[in-house]
N, C-alpha and C positions, 0 to 999 in steps of 0.2 A: 183491658178489656173486661165486661162483666160475664163471669161466671155462670152466678143464677141472681133470680132478683123474685121474690115470692111476700105474698102477704099472708098474715096469720091471724085465723080472728079464734079468739078463745082457746087459743095454745093449738088450733088445726090447721093445716098448712093449705089455702083454697087454691082449688085446680087453676090451671088457664095460666097463659103466659103473659106478662103486661109491659107495657113500655116503660120508658123511665118517666116518662112526664106525668102518667097514670099511676104511677104506683104511689107516693105519697098522698094523691086525692084520695085513691081507695084505701090506704093504709088510716087516713083520718078521718073517714065517713062514721065511723063509731069507737066510743071509747075502749073497745077490747082488742082493737085491730093493730096492726104495727108491719111494717114491712123491713124484711134484710135481704141487702145488694151485696153479694160479694163480687171482688173484684180482684185482679192478678195481674200487679206490676202495671197498671194503666201509666199512659203519658199526660204531659198535662192539658194537650187539647182531648183527652178519652175522659178525663177526670173533672174539666171544667163545667161539664154539665151536670153530673153530681153535685158539684160544690153548689152552683147557681140552686139547685131544684129544692136541696134541703140547707140552703142558705150555712155552710159552714166555713169556718172561721179560716182566712188567707193564711194566718201563720200555721195552722193546722194541714189544710190542704199541701203546702209547700213541704212540710215533713213528711208528709203521707206519699207524694210523689217521690222526695227526694230518697227517704228511706235513710238507711245507718244511725238512726236517733237511738239512745241510751232507754231502756224502760222507765216508762212515765206515768203519770197521770196528770193533765190537764183539765179544766172547766173554762169552758166558754159560753159564757150566758147560759141559755136554755140546752146545751147540749153539753158532752163530754168527750175528751180524746186519751185513749189510752193505748200506748206503746209498747210491745211484748215481744222478746228474742225466744225463737224456737230452736232447737238443737236437735241434731239426730249424729249417731256415734259410729264412723266408720271404722270397722276392726282392721282390716287390711294395712290401713294406712295410720291407724293410731289418732287419727284426726276428728274435729268435730266440725260438721257443716252446720253453719249458722245462719238461719233467716228470718224474717219479721213480720209482725202481723199488726198494723194498726185500726184500730175500731171508732168508728162515731158511734154515737148512741144518742139518740133525743126523744123528744114526745113523738111517738109515731117511726121511729125509724132506726134501724141500727146499718150501719154501710162499714164493709170490713174488706181491707186492701192487704196483701199479700204481697210479698217479696221473699223471692227463694223457693226452692223445692222444700225445705222442710216444714212439716207439719200443715198437710193440706186441710180444710175446714169442712169436705164433704162427710165426713164419719163425724163431726159435732154438730152437723146441720140433721144428719139422719138419727143420731141419738135423740135429740132433743123433739123432733119430731116424734118420735116415740114415747115420748114423756110429756102429754100435754099439759099437765097437772103442772108442771115447774116452767112450759113454753105458755101459759097463760100469763106467767109473771110480767111479762111484756120484754120491753128490748133490755134492760138489766140479765133476764135470767139468759139471755144468749152473751150477753159481756160475762157473766159468771162461767156456761160454757167454755166458751174460747178459755180463757183462763186456765180453768181446770185441766182440761187437755193439754196445754203449753205445759203447763206445771208437772202431770203428770209423765209428759216427754221424757223430762230430765232424768227420772230415775233409770231406765235403760242406759243414757247417756254415762251416767256415773257407775252403774254396774260394769259397764265396759272398760272404763276408766278403773276401775278397782283390781279387773281381772287381770288389768296389762299392768298395774301399780306392782302388783305381786308377784310376779314375773320378773318385773325390773329387780325389784328385790332380791330375789332367787339368782338372778344373775352376778349382783353384787356379791352374797356368799358361797357363789361357785366355785368349785375347787380350781377349773379352768380360767387362766389369768385373763378376762377379758374387760374392758372398759364400756360399761351402760352408759354413761355419764352422757351422751348424745341421747339416750333415748328416755333417760331419766328429765334431760332439760325439757325435751318436746313435749311431753307430758306433763311437767309442771308449767310451759306455756297453755296448754290445753285448757288444765283444771282453772287456771288464772283467768282465760276468759272466759269460762264457762262463769265462774264465780262472779265477774263482771256483767255477765249476762242475767242471772239469776237476783242478785243482793238487790239492784233498785227497785224489782218489782214489789219488793217489801213494802216500800212507802204506797205504792200504788190502792195495794190490798186492803193497807191500815185503812187508808182513806176511804177506800170502800164500805169496809165492814163498818167505820165510825157513821156511814151515812153521806159524806160528804159528795153528793151527786144530786143532779137536778129531777131526780125521779121520784114522784110521791105518792107513798101510798104502797110501793115495791118495796118489801122489806126482806133483803136475803145476806143481814147479819150473818145467820149463821151458817150460809153458804162459803160466803167470804173467808169469814174465820175458820173454815176446813182448809179453802187453799190457801189462807195465808201460813196454818199449820205444817202444809207438805212444803212451804218455800223454806220457812224456817228451818228445818229436816235437813233438805236440800243444801243449804247454805252451811248448813252444820258439816254436811259430807264432804262439801269441798272444799272448807278450812281444813279438814279431817287429813283429805287428801294432800293438799299443799304441806300441812307438817310433815307425813308421810316422806314425800318427794325431799322434801330436804334435808330432810334427816337421812334419807339413801344417798344424796349426792354429797354430804358429808362423811359419811361412811366411806362411801368408794372412792373419794381423794385424801380418807384416810388411809384405807388400803393400797393404795397406788403409792403413797409416800413410806409406806412399811416395806412394800415391795420393792422398792428403791433403796430404802436401807438396808434389806436383805440381801441385795445384789451388790452390794457396795461390801458388807461384811464378808461375803461370800471371795468377794476379788481379791480382798485384802488380806485373807487367810490363807489364799493361793500363792499370794506375792509372800506371804512372810512366810511359808514353808519352801519356795523357790530360794528366798534370799539366804536360807543356812547353807546349802551347798554352793552357792554363788559366795559365800565370803570364805568358807573353806578352801575351793576351789582357788579363790586369790591368795589366800595364805601360801598355799603349796606352789602357786604359782609364780613368787617372788623370787627362786632361783640365789636363796642363799646358800654359802659352801657350807654353813653348820648344820645340817638339818640329816640328822642319821637316818630318818625313815626313808628318806629318797635315795641310800643306796643299801637298802635291805629289799628281799625280794617281798617279805609279808608289808610293805610301805603302802603298795597300791591298793591290794584288796583292804589294808586297814580305810584308806580314805576312803574310799565305796562304802565299806560297812558303817564309817561314822556319819555320813552323809545321810545315808539311806535313813539309820536311827534316830540321827537327829529331827530329820523330815517329819519321818513316822510320829515321833513322840510329839512334835507341834501340830502335826493333823489330828491326833488323836486328843489333845487338850480342847482344840478349836471344836472339834466334832460333837464334845461335851458339853461345850456352851452354846452350841445351835448355831454355829458362826459357817457350817459346813454341812 
């Protein structure tokens, strides 16, 4: 469905509501005009009129309706097609909600298609309308404003992941014998999914910064360079988080192995302590005739004392060595 449709002249939004059929004609009435149409999860039938009116390429239209595309930039004659992934972090479930934005931009028009709830564009439109000087730069300024917001929204996602990663690392080294391996693995999957959504956007921003677009006289190289720098930082943070989680998972597995070894040493130590009295009891239980201590009153106390001293001696040695 169409969320908003507006014509801008010299950076100022024109009042009134336009039909789709009149939007492009009104926008092309002057060199300083362009129309921005926003759609949310359109069907094939709903998007058909827009595609026909603006002569959009069928392959790009198919991508826009189907969604689930990787971030990219493609040129189709006189217009460009940009796909970007938006993200929002849910602290409660420690998961990332992804959505998608497709942008069609050509001479005199911008068409945006959103899929998913993350990163609505109403705030972007209002910010751009509050800055007529930037909006006057034309459809490419809308492309920049949208990508800038998408990239800015990666920061709170990375901040949320960093907080949970620190907590997971704390669980690894906590004195309580817990196993945070599942949590670490889930966080690692989230970071990997975020990385896959951010990294491909670099190619699109590099192309826009280098002027690989159909717009003449719209120089936004410095604007796109700034967004590209922010994406580089986000990619670096995501890579760092992946390495931290990999290290935490390896340390956790190592600690589990150490704990198991400690358990085995403890069990073996107590088994050794129990073996000495068992051996002595076996010797005295062989019922030989010539065992003088069996006939003396001190034989039984001597046997118990010897067993206790032997067990205590072994316990003390193992205790000093850290086995018990």
